[in-house]
N, CA, C and O atoms as a GROMACS GRO file, in nm:
protein
  552
    1MET      N    1   0.627   0.142  -0.674
    1MET     CA    2   0.531   0.115  -0.570
    1MET      C    3   0.394   0.098  -0.636
    1MET      O    4   0.362   0.165  -0.733
    2LEU      N    5   0.316   0.007  -0.580
    2LEU     CA    6   0.182  -0.020  -0.631
    2LEU      C    7   0.079   0.027  -0.529
    2LEU      O    8   0.089  -0.004  -0.410
    3ILE      N    9  -0.019   0.103  -0.576
    3ILE     CA   10  -0.132   0.146  -0.493
    3ILE      C   11  -0.254   0.070  -0.542
    3ILE      O   12  -0.294   0.084  -0.657
    4ALA      N   13  -0.314  -0.010  -0.455
    4ALA     CA   14  -0.436  -0.083  -0.488
    4ALA      C   15  -0.551  -0.025  -0.407
    4ALA      O   16  -0.557  -0.042  -0.286
    5ASP      N   17  -0.641   0.044  -0.475
    5ASP     CA   18  -0.755   0.108  -0.410
    5ASP      C   19  -0.865   0.123  -0.514
    5ASP      O   20  -0.837   0.161  -0.627
    6ASP      N   21  -0.988   0.092  -0.477
    6ASP     CA   22  -1.097   0.099  -0.573
    6ASP      C   23  -1.147   0.241  -0.597
    6ASP      O   24  -1.220   0.264  -0.694
    7ALA      N   25  -1.112   0.336  -0.512
    7ALA     CA   26  -1.157   0.474  -0.527
    7ALA      C   27  -1.058   0.553  -0.613
    7ALA      O   28  -0.944   0.575  -0.571
    8PRO      N   29  -1.100   0.596  -0.733
    8PRO     CA   30  -1.009   0.670  -0.820
    8PRO      C   31  -0.947   0.793  -0.753
    8PRO      O   32  -0.829   0.822  -0.773
    9ALA      N   33  -1.026   0.864  -0.675
    9ALA     CA   34  -0.974   0.984  -0.608
    9ALA      C   35  -0.862   0.948  -0.510
    9ALA      O   36  -0.763   1.020  -0.500
   10ASN      N   37  -0.878   0.838  -0.439
   10ASN     CA   38  -0.773   0.793  -0.346
   10ASN      C   39  -0.645   0.757  -0.421
   10ASN      O   40  -0.536   0.798  -0.382
   11ARG      N   41  -0.660   0.680  -0.528
   11ARG     CA   42  -0.542   0.642  -0.607
   11ARG      C   43  -0.469   0.765  -0.658
   11ARG      O   44  -0.347   0.774  -0.652
   12GLU      N   45  -0.546   0.861  -0.709
   12GLU     CA   46  -0.486   0.982  -0.766
   12GLU      C   47  -0.416   1.064  -0.658
   12GLU      O   48  -0.302   1.108  -0.678
   13LEU      N   49  -0.482   1.086  -0.546
   13LEU     CA   50  -0.424   1.168  -0.439
   13LEU      C   51  -0.296   1.104  -0.384
   13LEU      O   52  -0.195   1.172  -0.367
   14ILE      N   53  -0.301   0.976  -0.355
   14ILE     CA   54  -0.182   0.908  -0.302
   14ILE      C   55  -0.071   0.908  -0.407
   14ILE      O   56   0.046   0.926  -0.374
   15SER      N   57  -0.107   0.888  -0.532
   15SER     CA   58  -0.007   0.889  -0.640
   15SER      C   59   0.063   1.023  -0.648
   15SER      O   60   0.185   1.029  -0.658
   16VAL      N   61  -0.014   1.132  -0.645
   16VAL     CA   62   0.045   1.266  -0.654
   16VAL      C   63   0.142   1.289  -0.539
   16VAL      O   64   0.251   1.343  -0.559
   17ILE      N   65   0.104   1.249  -0.420
   17ILE     CA   66   0.192   1.267  -0.303
   17ILE      C   67   0.319   1.185  -0.319
   17ILE      O   68   0.429   1.235  -0.295
   18LEU      N   69   0.306   1.059  -0.359
   18LEU     CA   70   0.423   0.972  -0.371
   18LEU      C   71   0.515   1.015  -0.485
   18LEU      O   72   0.637   1.011  -0.471
   19VAL      N   73   0.457   1.055  -0.597
   19VAL     CA   74   0.539   1.105  -0.708
   19VAL      C   75   0.613   1.231  -0.663
   19VAL      O   76   0.729   1.252  -0.700
   20GLY      N   77   0.546   1.314  -0.584
   20GLY     CA   78   0.610   1.433  -0.529
   20GLY      C   79   0.727   1.400  -0.437
   20GLY      O   80   0.816   1.482  -0.417
   21MET      N   81   0.726   1.280  -0.382
   21MET     CA   82   0.836   1.234  -0.297
   21MET      C   83   0.946   1.168  -0.380
   21MET      O   84   1.047   1.123  -0.327
   22GLY      N   85   0.926   1.164  -0.511
   22GLY     CA   86   1.027   1.106  -0.598
   22GLY      C   87   1.012   0.957  -0.621
   22GLY      O   88   1.106   0.892  -0.667
   23LEU      N   89   0.894   0.902  -0.591
   23LEU     CA   90   0.871   0.758  -0.607
   23LEU      C   91   0.796   0.729  -0.737
   23LEU      O   92   0.715   0.810  -0.782
   24GLU      N   93   0.825   0.615  -0.797
   24GLU     CA   94   0.751   0.569  -0.914
   24GLU      C   95   0.628   0.494  -0.865
   24GLU      O   96   0.636   0.413  -0.773
   25VAL      N   97   0.514   0.522  -0.929
   25VAL     CA   98   0.387   0.468  -0.881
   25VAL      C   99   0.309   0.403  -0.994
   25VAL      O  100   0.302   0.456  -1.105
   26ALA      N  101   0.250   0.288  -0.964
   26ALA     CA  102   0.152   0.223  -1.051
   26ALA      C  103   0.027   0.202  -0.966
   26ALA      O  104   0.033   0.202  -0.844
   27THR      N  105  -0.087   0.184  -1.032
   27THR     CA  106  -0.212   0.168  -0.957
   27THR      C  107  -0.291   0.046  -1.005
   27THR      O  108  -0.276  -0.001  -1.118
   28ALA      N  109  -0.374  -0.003  -0.914
   28ALA     CA  110  -0.469  -0.111  -0.943
   28ALA      C  111  -0.601  -0.074  -0.876
   28ALA      O  112  -0.601  -0.015  -0.768
   29SER      N  113  -0.713  -0.108  -0.941
   29SER     CA  114  -0.843  -0.069  -0.888
   29SER      C  115  -0.912  -0.178  -0.806
   29SER      O  116  -1.020  -0.155  -0.753
   30ASP      N  117  -0.850  -0.295  -0.797
   30ASP     CA  118  -0.904  -0.401  -0.712
   30ASP      C  119  -0.794  -0.501  -0.681
   30ASP      O  120  -0.684  -0.494  -0.736
   31GLY      N  121  -0.825  -0.594  -0.594
   31GLY     CA  122  -0.724  -0.691  -0.552
   31GLY      C  123  -0.677  -0.782  -0.664
   31GLY      O  124  -0.559  -0.818  -0.668
   32ALA      N  125  -0.767  -0.820  -0.754
   32ALA     CA  126  -0.727  -0.906  -0.865
   32ALA      C  127  -0.627  -0.835  -0.956
   32ALA      O  128  -0.529  -0.895  -1.001
   33GLU      N  129  -0.650  -0.706  -0.982
   33GLU     CA  130  -0.555  -0.628  -1.061
   33GLU      C  131  -0.421  -0.619  -0.989
   33GLU      O  132  -0.315  -0.624  -1.052
   34ALA      N  133  -0.425  -0.604  -0.857
   34ALA     CA  134  -0.302  -0.595  -0.779
   34ALA      C  135  -0.221  -0.725  -0.790
   34ALA      O  136  -0.100  -0.721  -0.809
   35VAL      N  137  -0.288  -0.838  -0.778
   35VAL     CA  138  -0.219  -0.967  -0.789
   35VAL      C  139  -0.157  -0.980  -0.928
   35VAL      O  140  -0.041  -1.020  -0.941
   36HIS      N  141  -0.232  -0.946  -1.031
   36HIS     CA  142  -0.180  -0.953  -1.168
   36HIS      C  143  -0.060  -0.859  -1.185
   36HIS      O  144   0.040  -0.897  -1.246
   37ALA      N  145  -0.070  -0.738  -1.130
   37ALA     CA  146   0.040  -0.641  -1.142
   37ALA      C  147   0.166  -0.694  -1.076
   37ALA      O  148   0.275  -0.680  -1.131
   38VAL      N  149   0.152  -0.754  -0.958
   38VAL     CA  150   0.267  -0.807  -0.885
   38VAL      C  151   0.332  -0.924  -0.962
   38VAL      O  152   0.453  -0.944  -0.954
   39GLN      N  153   0.251  -0.998  -1.034
   39GLN     CA  154   0.304  -1.108  -1.115
   39GLN      C  155   0.374  -1.057  -1.241
   39GLN      O  156   0.461  -1.125  -1.297
   40SER      N  157   0.337  -0.938  -1.285
   40SER     CA  158   0.388  -0.884  -1.411
   40SER      C  159   0.506  -0.789  -1.395
   40SER      O  160   0.588  -0.777  -1.486
   41GLU      N  161   0.515  -0.722  -1.282
   41GLU     CA  162   0.617  -0.620  -1.259
   41GLU      C  163   0.681  -0.641  -1.122
   41GLU      O  164   0.629  -0.716  -1.039
   42VAL      N  165   0.793  -0.574  -1.101
   42VAL     CA  166   0.860  -0.578  -0.971
   42VAL      C  167   0.830  -0.446  -0.900
   42VAL      O  168   0.852  -0.338  -0.955
   43TYR      N  169   0.780  -0.456  -0.778
   43TYR     CA  170   0.749  -0.338  -0.697
   43TYR      C  171   0.828  -0.343  -0.568
   43TYR      O  172   0.863  -0.450  -0.519
   44ASP      N  173   0.856  -0.224  -0.513
   44ASP     CA  174   0.924  -0.215  -0.384
   44ASP      C  175   0.828  -0.234  -0.268
   44ASP      O  176   0.868  -0.276  -0.159
   45LEU      N  177   0.699  -0.202  -0.291
   45LEU     CA  178   0.602  -0.202  -0.183
   45LEU      C  179   0.462  -0.192  -0.244
   45LEU      O  180   0.445  -0.138  -0.353
   46VAL      N  181   0.363  -0.244  -0.172
   46VAL     CA  182   0.222  -0.230  -0.213
   46VAL      C  183   0.145  -0.164  -0.100
   46VAL      O  184   0.154  -0.206   0.016
   47LEU      N  185   0.069  -0.060  -0.134
   47LEU     CA  186  -0.030  -0.003  -0.043
   47LEU      C  187  -0.163  -0.064  -0.084
   47LEU      O  188  -0.210  -0.039  -0.195
   48MET      N  189  -0.223  -0.144   0.004
   48MET     CA  190  -0.339  -0.226  -0.032
   48MET      C  191  -0.463  -0.186   0.049
   48MET      O  192  -0.467  -0.203   0.171
   49ASP      N  193  -0.563  -0.132  -0.021
   49ASP     CA  194  -0.690  -0.102   0.042
   49ASP      C  195  -0.753  -0.234   0.086
   49ASP      O  196  -0.735  -0.337   0.021
   50MET      N  197  -0.826  -0.232   0.194
   50MET     CA  198  -0.885  -0.354   0.247
   50MET      C  199  -1.015  -0.393   0.176
   50MET      O  200  -1.039  -0.510   0.149
   51GLN      N  201  -1.098  -0.294   0.147
   51GLN     CA  202  -1.230  -0.323   0.090
   51GLN      C  203  -1.233  -0.278  -0.055
   51GLN      O  204  -1.239  -0.159  -0.085
   52MET      N  205  -1.229  -0.376  -0.145
   52MET     CA  206  -1.234  -0.349  -0.288
   52MET      C  207  -1.324  -0.453  -0.353
   52MET      O  208  -1.340  -0.563  -0.301
   53PRO      N  209  -1.383  -0.418  -0.468
   53PRO     CA  210  -1.463  -0.516  -0.540
   53PRO      C  211  -1.374  -0.620  -0.608
   53PRO      O  212  -1.252  -0.605  -0.609
   54VAL      N  213  -1.432  -0.720  -0.661
   54VAL     CA  214  -1.368  -0.830  -0.734
   54VAL      C  215  -1.286  -0.916  -0.638
   54VAL      O  216  -1.314  -1.035  -0.622
   55MET      N  217  -1.185  -0.857  -0.574
   55MET     CA  218  -1.104  -0.928  -0.475
   55MET      C  219  -1.061  -0.826  -0.370
   55MET      O  220  -1.002  -0.723  -0.403
   56ASP      N  221  -1.090  -0.854  -0.242
   56ASP     CA  222  -1.053  -0.760  -0.136
   56ASP      C  223  -0.904  -0.767  -0.106
   56ASP      O  224  -0.833  -0.855  -0.156
   57GLY      N  225  -0.857  -0.674  -0.024
   57GLY     CA  226  -0.716  -0.665   0.008
   57GLY      C  227  -0.661  -0.785   0.083
   57GLY      O  228  -0.547  -0.824   0.060
   58LEU      N  229  -0.740  -0.843   0.172
   58LEU     CA  230  -0.694  -0.961   0.246
   58LEU      C  231  -0.672  -1.079   0.151
   58LEU      O  232  -0.569  -1.147   0.158
   59THR      N  233  -0.769  -1.103   0.064
   59THR     CA  234  -0.758  -1.214  -0.031
   59THR      C  235  -0.642  -1.191  -0.127
   59THR      O  236  -0.567  -1.284  -0.157
   60ALA      N  237  -0.627  -1.069  -0.175
   60ALA     CA  238  -0.516  -1.037  -0.266
   60ALA      C  239  -0.382  -1.060  -0.198
   60ALA      O  240  -0.289  -1.113  -0.258
   61THR      N  241  -0.372  -1.020  -0.072
   61THR     CA  242  -0.246  -1.039   0.001
   61THR      C  243  -0.216  -1.187   0.019
   61THR      O  244  -0.102  -1.230  -0.001
   62ARG      N  245  -0.317  -1.265   0.056
   62ARG     CA  246  -0.296  -1.410   0.071
   62ARG      C  247  -0.247  -1.471  -0.061
   62ARG      O  248  -0.160  -1.558  -0.061
   63GLU      N  249  -0.304  -1.426  -0.172
   63GLU     CA  250  -0.265  -1.479  -0.303
   63GLU      C  251  -0.121  -1.438  -0.337
   63GLU      O  252  -0.045  -1.519  -0.389
   64ILE      N  253  -0.085  -1.315  -0.309
   64ILE     CA  254   0.053  -1.271  -0.333
   64ILE      C  255   0.150  -1.352  -0.248
   64ILE      O  256   0.255  -1.393  -0.296
   65ARG      N  257   0.116  -1.376  -0.122
   65ARG     CA  258   0.203  -1.455  -0.035
   65ARG      C  259   0.213  -1.600  -0.085
   65ARG      O  260   0.320  -1.661  -0.076
   66ARG      N  261   0.105  -1.654  -0.137
   66ARG     CA  262   0.108  -1.790  -0.193
   66ARG      C  263   0.203  -1.794  -0.313
   66ARG      O  264   0.283  -1.888  -0.326
   67ILE      N  265   0.195  -1.696  -0.398
   67ILE     CA  266   0.283  -1.688  -0.515
   67ILE      C  267   0.429  -1.677  -0.472
   67ILE      O  268   0.517  -1.737  -0.533
   68GLU      N  269   0.454  -1.601  -0.368
   68GLU     CA  270   0.591  -1.581  -0.320
   68GLU      C  271   0.653  -1.709  -0.265
   68GLU      O  272   0.776  -1.720  -0.258
   69GLN      N  273   0.572  -1.805  -0.226
   69GLN     CA  274   0.626  -1.930  -0.172
   69GLN      C  275   0.713  -2.003  -0.272
   69GLN      O  276   0.791  -2.091  -0.235
   70GLY      N  277   0.700  -1.968  -0.400
   70GLY     CA  278   0.783  -2.028  -0.503
   70GLY      C  279   0.926  -1.977  -0.502
   70GLY      O  280   1.010  -2.026  -0.577
   71GLY      N  281   0.954  -1.880  -0.419
   71GLY     CA  282   1.088  -1.824  -0.410
   71GLY      C  283   1.088  -1.674  -0.434
   71GLY      O  284   0.987  -1.616  -0.474
   72GLY      N  285   1.200  -1.614  -0.410
   72GLY     CA  286   1.212  -1.470  -0.428
   72GLY      C  287   1.192  -1.394  -0.299
   72GLY      O  288   1.171  -1.452  -0.193
   73ARG      N  289   1.198  -1.264  -0.312
   73ARG     CA  290   1.190  -1.180  -0.193
   73ARG      C  291   1.045  -1.158  -0.150
   73ARG      O  292   0.952  -1.173  -0.228
   74ARG      N  293   1.030  -1.123  -0.024
   74ARG     CA  294   0.898  -1.091   0.030
   74ARG      C  295   0.867  -0.945   0.001
   74ARG      O  296   0.944  -0.856   0.039
   75LEU      N  297   0.757  -0.920  -0.065
   75LEU     CA  298   0.712  -0.786  -0.100
   75LEU      C  299   0.641  -0.723   0.019
   75LEU      O  300   0.543  -0.780   0.068
   76PRO      N  301   0.686  -0.608   0.068
   76PRO     CA  302   0.613  -0.543   0.177
   76PRO      C  303   0.473  -0.500   0.129
   76PRO      O  304   0.460  -0.436   0.025
   77ILE      N  305   0.372  -0.537   0.205
   77ILE     CA  306   0.234  -0.498   0.175
   77ILE      C  307   0.179  -0.426   0.297
   77ILE      O  308   0.178  -0.479   0.408
   78ILE      N  309   0.133  -0.303   0.274
   78ILE     CA  310   0.082  -0.218   0.381
   78ILE      C  311  -0.069  -0.202   0.362
   78ILE      O  312  -0.114  -0.160   0.256
   79ALA      N  313  -0.145  -0.235   0.465
   79ALA     CA  314  -0.291  -0.222   0.460
   79ALA      C  315  -0.330  -0.075   0.469
   79ALA      O  316  -0.269   0.003   0.542
   80LEU      N  317  -0.433  -0.039   0.394
   80LEU     CA  318  -0.497   0.092   0.403
   80LEU      C  319  -0.641   0.068   0.445
   80LEU      O  320  -0.716   0.001   0.374
   81SER      N  321  -0.679   0.121   0.561
   81SER     CA  322  -0.814   0.095   0.609
   81SER      C  323  -0.858   0.200   0.710
   81SER      O  324  -0.778   0.247   0.791
   82ALA      N  325  -0.986   0.236   0.704
   82ALA     CA  326  -1.042   0.324   0.805
   82ALA      C  327  -1.068   0.248   0.934
   82ALA      O  328  -1.088   0.310   1.039
   83ASN      N  329  -1.068   0.117   0.927
   83ASN     CA  330  -1.094   0.034   1.045
   83ASN      C  331  -0.964   0.014   1.122
   83ASN      O  332  -0.871  -0.052   1.074
   84VAL      N  333  -0.958   0.071   1.240
   84VAL     CA  334  -0.836   0.063   1.321
   84VAL      C  335  -0.855  -0.023   1.446
   84VAL      O  336  -0.776  -0.016   1.540
   85GLN      N  337  -0.961  -0.104   1.446
   85GLN     CA  338  -0.983  -0.194   1.559
   85GLN      C  339  -0.872  -0.299   1.564
   85GLN      O  340  -0.832  -0.350   1.459
   86PRO      N  341  -0.822  -0.331   1.683
   86PRO     CA  342  -0.714  -0.429   1.694
   86PRO      C  343  -0.742  -0.562   1.624
   86PRO      O  344  -0.652  -0.620   1.564
   87ASP      N  345  -0.866  -0.611   1.631
   87ASP     CA  346  -0.896  -0.739   1.566
   87ASP      C  347  -0.887  -0.727   1.414
   87ASP      O  348  -0.849  -0.823   1.347
   88GLN      N  349  -0.922  -0.612   1.359
   88GLN     CA  350  -0.912  -0.592   1.214
   88GLN      C  351  -0.766  -0.579   1.170
   88GLN      O  352  -0.728  -0.630   1.064
   89ILE      N  353  -0.686  -0.511   1.250
   89ILE     CA  354  -0.543  -0.500   1.220
   89ILE      C  355  -0.479  -0.638   1.227
   89ILE      O  356  -0.391  -0.670   1.146
   90GLN      N  357  -0.522  -0.721   1.322
   90GLN     CA  358  -0.469  -0.856   1.332
   90GLN      C  359  -0.508  -0.940   1.209
   90GLN      O  360  -0.429  -1.022   1.163
   91LEU      N  361  -0.628  -0.919   1.157
   91LEU     CA  362  -0.668  -0.989   1.034
   91LEU      C  363  -0.572  -0.954   0.919
   91LEU      O  364  -0.537  -1.040   0.838
   92CYS      N  365  -0.531  -0.828   0.914
   92CYS     CA  366  -0.434  -0.785   0.811
   92CYS      C  367  -0.303  -0.861   0.828
   92CYS      O  368  -0.248  -0.913   0.730
   93ARG      N  369  -0.254  -0.867   0.949
   93ARG     CA  370  -0.128  -0.937   0.975
   93ARG      C  371  -0.142  -1.087   0.945
   93ARG      O  372  -0.052  -1.148   0.888
   94ASP      N  373  -0.254  -1.144   0.985
   94ASP     CA  374  -0.277  -1.287   0.960
   94ASP      C  375  -0.280  -1.319   0.810
   94ASP      O  376  -0.241  -1.428   0.769
   95ALA      N  377  -0.326  -1.224   0.730
   95ALA     CA  378  -0.330  -1.243   0.585
   95ALA      C  379  -0.192  -1.229   0.522
   95ALA      O  380  -0.172  -1.267   0.406
   96GLY      N  381  -0.098  -1.174   0.598
   96GLY     CA  382   0.038  -1.159   0.546
   96GLY      C  383   0.080  -1.015   0.523
   96GLY      O  384   0.187  -0.990   0.468
   97MET      N  385  -0.003  -0.921   0.566
   97MET     CA  386   0.035  -0.781   0.552
   97MET      C  387   0.141  -0.746   0.656
   97MET      O  388   0.144  -0.803   0.765
   98ASP      N  389   0.227  -0.654   0.619
   98ASP     CA  390   0.339  -0.618   0.705
   98ASP      C  391   0.308  -0.504   0.800
   98ASP      O  392   0.370  -0.493   0.906
   99ASP      N  393   0.213  -0.420   0.763
   99ASP     CA  394   0.184  -0.302   0.845
   99ASP      C  395   0.046  -0.252   0.810
   99ASP      O  396  -0.020  -0.307   0.721
  100HIS      N  397   0.002  -0.147   0.879
  100HIS     CA  398  -0.133  -0.093   0.862
  100HIS      C  399  -0.125   0.058   0.871
  100HIS      O  400  -0.062   0.113   0.962
  101LEU      N  401  -0.188   0.126   0.776
  101LEU     CA  402  -0.203   0.271   0.782
  101LEU      C  403  -0.352   0.303   0.788
  101LEU      O  404  -0.431   0.250   0.709
  102ALA      N  405  -0.388   0.388   0.882
  102ALA     CA  406  -0.528   0.425   0.899
  102ALA      C  407  -0.568   0.533   0.800
  102ALA      O  408  -0.489   0.623   0.768
  103LYS      N  409  -0.691   0.523   0.751
  103LYS     CA  410  -0.751   0.628   0.670
  103LYS      C  411  -0.838   0.714   0.761
  103LYS      O  412  -0.904   0.658   0.849
  104PRO      N  413  -0.842   0.845   0.744
  104PRO     CA  414  -0.766   0.918   0.644
  104PRO      C  415  -0.617   0.914   0.675
  104PRO      O  416  -0.575   0.924   0.790
  105LEU      N  417  -0.538   0.899   0.569
  105LEU     CA  418  -0.393   0.892   0.586
  105LEU      C  419  -0.338   1.023   0.640
  105LEU      O  420  -0.386   1.132   0.606
  106GLN      N  421  -0.238   1.010   0.723
  106GLN     CA  422  -0.166   1.127   0.772
  106GLN      C  423  -0.026   1.121   0.712
  106GLN      O  424   0.040   1.017   0.717
  107LEU      N  425   0.018   1.232   0.656
  107LEU     CA  426   0.145   1.236   0.585
  107LEU      C  427   0.262   1.187   0.670
  107LEU      O  428   0.343   1.109   0.620
  108PRO      N  429   0.276   1.231   0.796
  108PRO     CA  430   0.390   1.180   0.875
  108PRO      C  431   0.388   1.028   0.892
  108PRO      O  432   0.494   0.964   0.887
  109ALA      N  433   0.271   0.970   0.911
  109ALA     CA  434   0.261   0.824   0.926
  109ALA      C  435   0.296   0.754   0.794
  109ALA      O  436   0.363   0.651   0.795
  110LEU      N  437   0.251   0.810   0.682
  110LEU     CA  438   0.282   0.753   0.552
  110LEU      C  439   0.433   0.755   0.528
  110LEU      O  440   0.491   0.654   0.488
  111VAL      N  441   0.496   0.868   0.553
  111VAL     CA  442   0.640   0.882   0.532
  111VAL      C  443   0.716   0.786   0.622
  111VAL      O  444   0.810   0.720   0.577
  112ALA      N  445   0.678   0.778   0.749
  112ALA     CA  446   0.747   0.689   0.843
  112ALA      C  447   0.734   0.543   0.800
  112ALA      O  448   0.831   0.468   0.806
  113THR      N  449   0.616   0.504   0.758
  113THR     CA  450   0.594   0.365   0.716
  113THR      C  451   0.672   0.332   0.589
  113THR      O  452   0.735   0.227   0.580
  114LEU      N  453   0.668   0.421   0.492
  114LEU     CA  454   0.743   0.397   0.369
  114LEU      C  455   0.893   0.389   0.398
  114LEU      O  456   0.962   0.304   0.342
  115SER      N  457   0.941   0.476   0.484
  115SER     CA  458   1.084   0.476   0.518
  115SER      C  459   1.125   0.345   0.584
  115SER      O  460   1.238   0.299   0.567
  116LYS      N  461   1.034   0.287   0.658
  116LYS     CA  462   1.063   0.162   0.729
  116LYS      C  463   1.082   0.044   0.632
  116LYS      O  464   1.160  -0.047   0.660
  117TYR      N  465   1.011   0.046   0.520
  117TYR     CA  466   1.010  -0.070   0.432
  117TYR      C  467   1.084  -0.054   0.301
  117TYR      O  468   1.126  -0.154   0.241
  118LEU      N  469   1.102   0.067   0.254
  118LEU     CA  470   1.166   0.084   0.124
  118LEU      C  471   1.316   0.067   0.134
  118LEU      O  472   1.378   0.101   0.234
  119ASP      N  473   1.373   0.014   0.028
  119ASP     CA  474   1.517  -0.008   0.017
  119ASP      C  475   1.591   0.122   0.043
  119ASP      O  476   1.558   0.226  -0.016
  120LYS      N  477   1.688   0.117   0.129
  120LYS     CA  478   1.762   0.237   0.166
  120LYS      C  479   1.842   0.294   0.050
  120LYS      O  480   1.887   0.409   0.057
  121SER      N  481   1.860   0.219  -0.057
  121SER     CA  482   1.934   0.271  -0.172
  121SER      C  483   1.846   0.358  -0.261
  121SER      O  484   1.896   0.427  -0.350
  122ASN      N  485   1.715   0.356  -0.237
  122ASN     CA  486   1.626   0.444  -0.313
  122ASN      C  487   1.648   0.588  -0.272
  122ASN      O  488   1.710   0.616  -0.170
  123ALA      N  489   1.596   0.678  -0.352
  123ALA     CA  490   1.605   0.820  -0.318
  123ALA      C  491   1.539   0.841  -0.182
  123ALA      O  492   1.440   0.776  -0.150
  124PRO      N  493   1.594   0.932  -0.102
  124PRO     CA  494   1.537   0.954   0.031
  124PRO      C  495   1.391   0.998   0.020
  124PRO      O  496   1.353   1.070  -0.072
  125ILE      N  497   1.313   0.955   0.115
  125ILE     CA  498   1.172   0.993   0.119
  125ILE      C  499   1.162   1.116   0.206
  125ILE      O  500   1.198   1.113   0.324
  126ALA      N  501   1.113   1.224   0.149
  126ALA     CA  502   1.099   1.347   0.225
  126ALA      C  503   0.961   1.404   0.199
  126ALA      O  504   0.919   1.420   0.085
  127ALA      N  505   0.893   1.435   0.306
  127ALA     CA  506   0.761   1.495   0.293
  127ALA      C  507   0.777   1.644   0.265
  127ALA      O  508   0.864   1.709   0.323
  128ASP      N  509   0.696   1.695   0.177
  128ASP     CA  510   0.695   1.838   0.148
  128ASP      C  511   0.643   1.910   0.271
  128ASP      O  512   0.534   1.882   0.319
  129ALA      N  513   0.722   2.003   0.321
  129ALA     CA  514   0.685   2.074   0.444
  129ALA      C  515   0.558   2.156   0.426
  129ALA      O  516   0.492   2.189   0.524
  130THR      N  517   0.523   2.189   0.301
  130THR     CA  518   0.403   2.268   0.278
  130THR      C  519   0.279   2.181   0.260
  130THR      O  520   0.167   2.232   0.254
  131ALA      N  521   0.298   2.050   0.250
  131ALA     CA  522   0.184   1.961   0.229
  131ALA      C  523   0.104   1.948   0.357
  131ALA      O  524   0.160   1.951   0.466
  132PRO      N  525  -0.027   1.934   0.346
  132PRO     CA  526  -0.107   1.915   0.466
  132PRO      C  527  -0.070   1.784   0.535
  132PRO      O  528  -0.030   1.687   0.470
  133GLY      N  529  -0.083   1.782   0.666
  133GLY     CA  530  -0.047   1.664   0.742
  133GLY      C  531  -0.147   1.550   0.728
  133GLY      O  532  -0.115   1.436   0.760
  134ARG      N  533  -0.264   1.581   0.682
  134ARG     CA  534  -0.368   1.478   0.670
  134ARG      C  535  -0.441   1.500   0.538
  134ARG      O  536  -0.469   1.614   0.500
  135PHE      N  537  -0.472   1.393   0.471
  135PHE     CA  538  -0.549   1.405   0.348
  135PHE      C  539  -0.653   1.296   0.347
  135PHE      O  540  -0.632   1.187   0.399
  136ALA      N  541  -0.765   1.328   0.288
  136ALA     CA  542  -0.879   1.238   0.293
  136ALA      C  543  -0.865   1.124   0.194
  136ALA      O  544  -0.842   1.146   0.075
  137THR      N  545  -0.880   1.003   0.243
  137THR     CA  546  -0.896   0.885   0.159
  137THR      C  547  -0.999   0.798   0.227
  137THR      O  548  -1.000   0.786   0.349
  138HIS      N  549  -1.084   0.740   0.150
  138HIS     CA  550  -1.191   0.656   0.207
  138HIS      C  551  -1.195   0.523   0.141
  138HIS      O  552  -1.278   0.439   0.176
   0.00000   0.00000   0.00000
């Protein structure tokens, strides 16, 4: 799984949680790095922050979708954003994102979304019952 977020603390926190769930994680600090990573490696899913320097999440998603037109499977891309306005969520979908998670992330929503998109042959996704239900990401 690839986490694209410009905030180092967010990347680290989400990575720790996902690794704790038994998932392999790579990170990118902006949309351009995310596009390059997707071209270089195979990922099951991308968690894409919307507002990043160099290339934002919408532009990065459009570029990934353009690259995919050459063939192959569609990579699930999940938006990460504090903006939960319907028009902003629609912009995510219009760019080619598959879903949206609101910041601050809530563990049950993260687990449910990952379960919806990850290959069922992967290790089961289970949230640690002792983990807080909400963690700060901005």
